[in-house]
PASEBA-1860 file (N, C-alpha, C; in nm, 3 decimals):
! residues 103
1> MILYNVTT> 11.920/11.993/15.236/11.838/11.957/15.363/11.906/11.979/15.490 ~ 11.875/12.030/15.571/11.959/12.025/15.733/11.850/11.941/15.808 ~ 11.932/11.867/15.897/11.863/11.800/16.011/11.909/11.857/16.143 ~ 11.811/11.878/16.229/11.854/11.926/16.346/11.808/11.833/16.447 ~ 11.898/11.747/16.488/11.870/11.603/16.585/11.893/11.656/16.727 ~ 11.803/11.619/16.795/11.802/11.618/16.936/11.791/11.492/17.004 ~ 11.898/11.461/17.054/11.908/11.328/17.141/11.888/11.355/17.288 ~ 11.799/11.283/17.353/11.762/11.304/17.474/11.731/11.170/17.553
9> NIHESVHD> 11.812/11.163/17.668/11.802/11.070/17.761/11.701/11.112/17.897 ~ 11.597/11.024/17.882/11.490/11.052/17.997/11.489/10.980/18.087 ~ 11.484/11.005/18.234/11.470/10.893/18.371/11.326/10.832/18.361 ~ 11.357/10.717/18.389/11.221/10.637/18.392/11.100/10.694/18.466 ~ 11.161/10.739/18.584/11.024/10.810/18.666/10.937/10.891/18.590 ~ 10.985/10.981/18.485/10.915/11.076/18.412/10.884/11.048/18.273 ~ 10.919/10.917/18.218/10.935/10.881/18.086/10.790/10.911/18.037 ~ 10.666/10.848/18.094/10.535/10.851/18.039/10.509/10.966/18.029
17> QWMIWMQH> 10.524/11.099/18.132/10.481/11.220/18.095/10.559/11.286/18.001 ~ 10.670/11.265/17.971/10.770/11.323/17.871/10.727/11.278/17.731 ~ 10.696/11.155/17.728/10.635/11.110/17.605/10.531/11.178/17.555 ~ 10.400/11.192/17.621/10.315/11.268/17.618/10.351/11.419/17.570 ~ 10.429/11.464/17.660/10.462/11.624/17.605/10.519/11.606/17.496 ~ 10.629/11.523/17.456/10.685/11.540/17.347/10.590/11.521/17.206 ~ 10.500/11.424/17.210/10.430/11.399/17.091/10.307/11.476/17.076 ~ 10.244/11.538/17.191/10.132/11.609/17.190/10.158/11.747/17.201
25> KHIPEILA> 10.268/11.790/17.263/10.287/11.952/17.285/10.400/11.974/17.199 ~ 10.531/11.945/17.257/10.654/11.999/17.218/10.679/11.974/17.062 ~ 10.686/11.868/17.017/10.701/11.843/16.859/10.599/11.930/16.779 ~ 10.471/11.898/16.796/10.395/12.004/16.734/10.405/12.130/16.732 ~ 10.448/12.216/16.848/10.488/12.354/16.883/10.602/12.377/16.810 ~ 10.701/12.295/16.779/10.830/12.330/16.707/10.786/12.329/16.570 ~ 10.719/12.239/16.513/10.663/12.230/16.361/10.587/12.363/16.343 ~ 10.494/12.398/16.445/10.442/12.523/16.417/10.491/12.629/16.409
33> TGKFSSAR> 10.631/12.656/16.455/10.705/12.744/16.390/10.719/12.783/16.265 ~ 10.703/12.683/16.176/10.700/12.720/16.026/10.854/12.704/15.978 ~ 10.936/12.673/16.058/11.069/12.661/16.028/11.146/12.502/16.017 ~ 11.060/12.410/16.017/11.096/12.264/16.003/10.977/12.217/15.925 ~ 10.984/12.138/15.805/10.911/12.075/15.728/10.842/11.919/15.789 ~ 10.924/11.866/15.834/10.907/11.745/15.927/10.976/11.704/16.044 ~ 10.920/11.623/16.143/11.018/11.586/16.255/10.972/11.413/16.250 ~ 11.088/11.360/16.305/11.077/11.220/16.307/11.158/11.158/16.436
41> MVRVLIEE> 11.082/11.091/16.517/11.110/11.046/16.655/11.158/10.897/16.662 ~ 11.286/10.877/16.704/11.302/10.732/16.685/11.370/10.703/16.838 ~ 11.349/10.584/16.901/11.419/10.527/17.016/11.548/10.473/16.986 ~ 11.650/10.521/17.066/11.793/10.465/17.039/11.813/10.337/17.105 ~ 11.847/10.223/17.050/11.833/10.094/17.095/11.976/10.046/17.159 ~ 12.026/10.142/17.263/12.136/10.091/17.339/12.102/10.140/17.485 ~ 12.167/10.055/17.590/12.136/10.055/17.726/12.251/10.151/17.765 ~ 12.190/10.281/17.834/12.294/10.364/17.878/12.341/10.298/18.032
49> EMGGVTYS> 12.458/10.327/18.078/12.491/10.288/18.191/12.420/10.387/18.300 ~ 12.382/10.514/18.262/12.327/10.611/18.348/12.178/10.543/18.360 ~ 12.135/10.470/18.305/12.006/10.427/18.306/11.908/10.514/18.207 ~ 11.791/10.510/18.224/11.682/10.601/18.147/11.672/10.552/17.980 ~ 11.604/10.605/17.915/11.569/10.571/17.783/11.607/10.669/17.713 ~ 11.678/10.644/17.569/11.723/10.750/17.492/11.624/10.736/17.374 ~ 11.613/10.884/17.327/11.546/10.910/17.178/11.607/10.995/17.105 ~ 11.593/11.002/16.977/11.636/11.117/16.932/11.522/11.161/16.813
57> VQYATDSK> 11.528/11.314/16.808/11.426/11.373/16.728/11.488/11.424/16.630 ~ 11.449/11.392/16.504/11.499/11.493/16.365/11.412/11.582/16.298 ~ 11.440/11.695/16.300/11.374/11.803/16.248/11.422/11.844/16.117 ~ 11.348/11.842/16.017/11.423/11.875/15.882/11.389/12.032/15.853 ~ 11.483/12.080/15.819/11.451/12.229/15.748/11.515/12.252/15.645 ~ 11.495/12.364/15.551/11.551/12.379/15.414/11.710/12.442/15.406 ~ 11.725/12.491/15.532/11.879/12.574/15.535/11.915/12.585/15.657 ~ 12.044/12.584/15.680/12.141/12.639/15.803/12.090/12.775/15.850
65> ETLEKYYQ> 12.036/12.853/15.765/11.995/13.008/15.783/11.862/12.973/15.874 ~ 11.778/12.917/15.806/11.643/12.875/15.885/11.653/12.835/16.045 ~ 11.767/12.739/16.022/11.788/12.668/16.177/11.860/12.765/16.255 ~ 11.944/12.873/16.214/11.987/12.982/16.291/11.867/13.074/16.345 ~ 11.751/13.098/16.243/11.659/13.169/16.283/11.570/13.091/16.413 ~ 11.560/12.962/16.399/11.499/12.879/16.500/11.567/12.934/16.626 ~ 11.719/12.886/16.638/11.787/12.919/16.751/11.761/13.055/16.822 ~ 11.762/13.164/16.749/11.742/13.279/16.767/11.603/13.344/16.811
73> EDAPAFRE> 11.525/13.266/16.762/11.373/13.312/16.796/11.288/13.227/16.876 ~ 11.330/13.083/16.865/11.217/13.003/16.926/11.285/12.899/17.051 ~ 11.417/12.872/17.021/11.484/12.767/17.104/11.488/12.780/17.226 ~ 11.533/12.902/17.282/11.557/12.936/17.408/11.425/12.908/17.504 ~ 11.300/12.960/17.448/11.153/12.923/17.528/11.133/12.769/17.539 ~ 11.172/12.684/17.422/11.152/12.550/17.434/11.238/12.483/17.514 ~ 11.368/12.535/17.524/11.446/12.451/17.597/11.427/12.472/17.747 ~ 11.383/12.600/17.757/11.341/12.666/17.939/11.222/12.573/17.973
81> EGLKLFGD> 11.126/12.552/17.858/11.005/12.463/17.893/11.040/12.337/17.949 ~ 11.126/12.268/17.861/11.203/12.138/17.895/11.240/12.130/18.025 ~ 11.348/12.217/18.080/11.418/12.228/18.178/11.313/12.246/18.305 ~ 11.218/12.332/18.293/11.113/12.356/18.377/11.048/12.224/18.429 ~ 11.016/12.156/18.322/10.914/12.027/18.359/10.988/11.926/18.408 ~ 11.103/11.880/18.342/11.182/11.780/18.364/11.312/11.784/18.439 ~ 11.370/11.906/18.445/11.497/11.924/18.513/11.604/11.841/18.497 ~ 11.656/11.790/18.578/11.783/11.694/18.573/11.720/11.551/18.547
89> KMLAFRTE> 11.590/11.525/18.542/11.553/11.402/18.492/11.569/11.364/18.311 ~ 11.628/11.472/18.265/11.627/11.472/18.127/11.772/11.523/18.090 ~ 11.837/11.452/18.002/11.957/11.491/17.952/11.964/11.514/17.779 ~ 11.994/11.626/17.729/11.980/11.636/17.595/12.102/11.686/17.510 ~ 12.125/11.651/17.415/12.240/11.703/17.338/12.211/11.705/17.164 ~ 12.242/11.796/17.128/12.189/11.857/16.953/12.314/11.867/16.873 ~ 12.269/11.818/16.756/12.387/11.805/16.631/12.268/11.847/16.516 ~ 12.362/11.903/16.420/12.317/11.959/16.300/12.398/11.847/16.196
97> LELIADY> 12.295/11.823/16.123/12.347/11.724/16.009/12.292/11.773/15.858 ~ 12.380/11.735/15.766/12.335/11.789/15.649/12.307/11.650/15.546 ~ 12.195/11.658/15.497/12.139/11.525/15.422/12.237/11.536/15.283 ~ 12.287/11.420/15.237/12.352/11.430/15.108/12.277/11.356/15.016 ~ 12.212/11.249/15.073/12.129/11.172/14.964/12.047/11.083/15.039 ~ 11.924/11.039/14.975/11.817/10.954/15.029/11.837/10.849/14.932 ~ 11.845/10.694/14.970/11.858/10.598/14.878/11.742/10.499/14.899
END
């Protein structure tokens, strides 16, 4: 299993709007692509010097190939929408993880 992890720091001034968008639009639409089997959203429990609140969303997919397909077919439009709505009030970085084992 591959986990596509998106860590986002969101400015307090748009936090509530971003949270509603993430939970009711963005995450459901990413899952609706059919390329991910589940998603988990967590709050990162550190205080950033730059301020804001940091979250991580982990999307589970079956393979690196499926993730590559997501990058090519879907990711640009999703990233563009986030930038359009939140601009420099949102800073995100992405990591790819391979699940070794669940205990």
